[in-house]
N, C-alpha and C positions, 0 to 999 in steps of 0.2 A: 917617797910616799906617793900615793895614788891622789891626785888632785880631785876635790870634790866634784861630782857628776851627778846631777839629779835630773828627772824628766822636767822638759820645759814645753813641748806641745806636740798634739797628735796631728798627722798630717793624713788626710781625706781628699784621695784624687777623684776625679771625676772626667767624663768626655766634655761637659761644658760646665761652667763656673755656676750658671744658674742650676742644671740638675743637681750637682753638690749641694748646694744652699737648699734645694727642697728635699733631698735626701735627710739633711741633718735638721732640719724644721720639723719634719715628719715624724724623726725619731726620738728627739730630743725636746721638741716643743719650741725650739729657739730660732730664729733665723740668724745665721752669720751676717756680719756687715762689710761692706766692701773693704777689702786693704788696700792692694795697690798692684803696680806692674813689677815683675822682675825682667830687665831689659836684656840683660845677658843672658837671660835662658828662655824668653819667650813665653814666659808663663805668666799668670795673674791670679790674686786670692782672695778669700774672703776669711774674716776671721770671728771666733767667738771667745769670749772669756771663760775661762774655767779656775778663776781663782786669782791670787794676788800678783802671781809670775807664773801662771801655766794658762796655756790658750789651746784652741783646735783651729787648724787651718784647713780649710778648702782650697784646693791647687787644680789648676787644669791650664792647658795650652790655651795662651792668648790668641784668637783666631786675627785679630787685628795687628798683631807683631809679626815682624820677618823672624825667618826660622833663624836662630843662633847657626855660629859655624861650630859648632861643639855637641855632642848629646847634652838634650834636656836632662835635669834630674830627677831623681826618682823612678827612672826607669819611664817615663811618659812616653820616651821615641820606639820602645821595646813594643814589637807587634803583639805579644801576648799580653801585655798591658793594655795596649789598645783595645783588644778584642775583649779582656775582661771589664774594661771600663764601659764600652759599647753595652753592656748588659746591665749595667749600674755603679752607682758611686761605691767605695769602698775606703775604709782604714786601710792604710799600706805601710804606714812607716811612724816612727815618732823620732823625734830631736831631743836631745840630752844637754842639757847646759853647764856648764864650768866657767871658772874665773881664769883656769890657765890651760888654755886649748891646745898648745903645744906640748905641755905637759902631759894632758890626757893622751894626745896621740902619740908620745914617746913610750907610753904605758902599755898602749892597745896590744890586743892579740890577734889582731885582722888589721886588714890594709883599709883604713878610714878615708884615703883619698886626700888628696891637697887641701891645705889651708887657702882659702879666699877671703879677701877683705870685701865686705859688701858694704853698700849705701845706698837708702830710699828714703830722701826726705831729710828729716835730722835722724833718723835712725840708722846706727852703725853697727856691724857685728861681721865678726869672723867665722867661719863655717867651713866643715870638712863637705870636700865633693869629689867623688871619684872621677878620673878622667872622663870615662864612658859611661856615666849618669847611671849606673847601677846601685839598687838598693843594697847595702851591706847586710848580710845574713838574711838576704830575700826580703829584708823590711824590718828583721826580729834585733839587729844589731843598729842602735841609734847614730844619726847625724850628728856630730858634735857640733856645740855653737856657743861662742862666746860674745855676749852683748855689752859693746863699748858704748852706748848709750841708754837712754830710759828704755827699760821691758815696754813691749807693746801691749803687754796685759794690764799695764798702768792707766792706759788710756782705755781700755775697754769699759763698758757696763759690768757690773757684776749679774752672773746670768743665773745664780744659784745654782749651776750645775758643778760638780765636781769629779775628778777621775777616782774611783773608787779601788780598781785593781787594772793590771794588765796581764794578758797570758798570751801564749803562743804555740804554736806546733812547726814541727820541722822534721825533714825524712832523716835528717841527719843531726840531731839535738846537741850532742857535745860539742862539737866546736863554737855553736853558738854560745851555750853555756861558758865556755872558757872565755871567749870574747868578751861575755857580760860580766863575768866576774873580775875579770882585770880591768873594767870600769868602775867597778864597785855598785853593779847594776843586778846582782843576783837575786835580791830580794824586790827589786821594782819588775822584773818580767821573769815568769816561771814559764820553762820551753820544755814542753812533751813530745815525744815521738807523734808524728801525724803524716801521713801520704803525703801532702802539699804543705810547702811554709803558708803560714796563717797565722794573722795579728790580731788581736782582740782586745776591746777595752770596755771596761763595765763603768759608765757613768752614773752618778748618782743623780736622781733628777726628781722633781715635785711628784712625778707619776710612778716614782720607786728607780729600782735600777733598771738600767735600758743597756744592751750592748750592742756596740758597734762592731 
């Protein structure tokens, strides 16, 4: 049986954390609050609650951190990603939560990367990270995460924002759909043909639906 997998958080990448927070505040009307640093990846983040167990993460390379001995996650070291983020922050990925990450990896129909154990403060989690740092499915196949501590969203104020839907485009949608189906996420993210990979999230806000 496929372990239960459900959306955990959205990942918005930015050239700087301040630019990413400005982008979210401008679009959604709420500013993410400081998160923390990821020492092994040389990144830092800010977070915004999207419900009891869902949140949005703004992530950027930490200019004060030494470069890690491996590629950073979420394609942040990739030349095309850096060029894209130089034009502005954007939604690049999402993570999906499971209580059995090893079982989810075993059922996967793609290469999710190795399972890493990560800790920051009193948060503990396991997460899949490809060795080369690439985004699975160009961002349309989720990073898998298993929380072994309290969920971060439990400590975030309720922003009143909620994810309404996810949508994606990919020049080769069939293998992406197959990978999502293997994780039980076919209804979570609908992927259609597009010339370039693209992930979009429709967020319900007091202003109405806003698309990231």
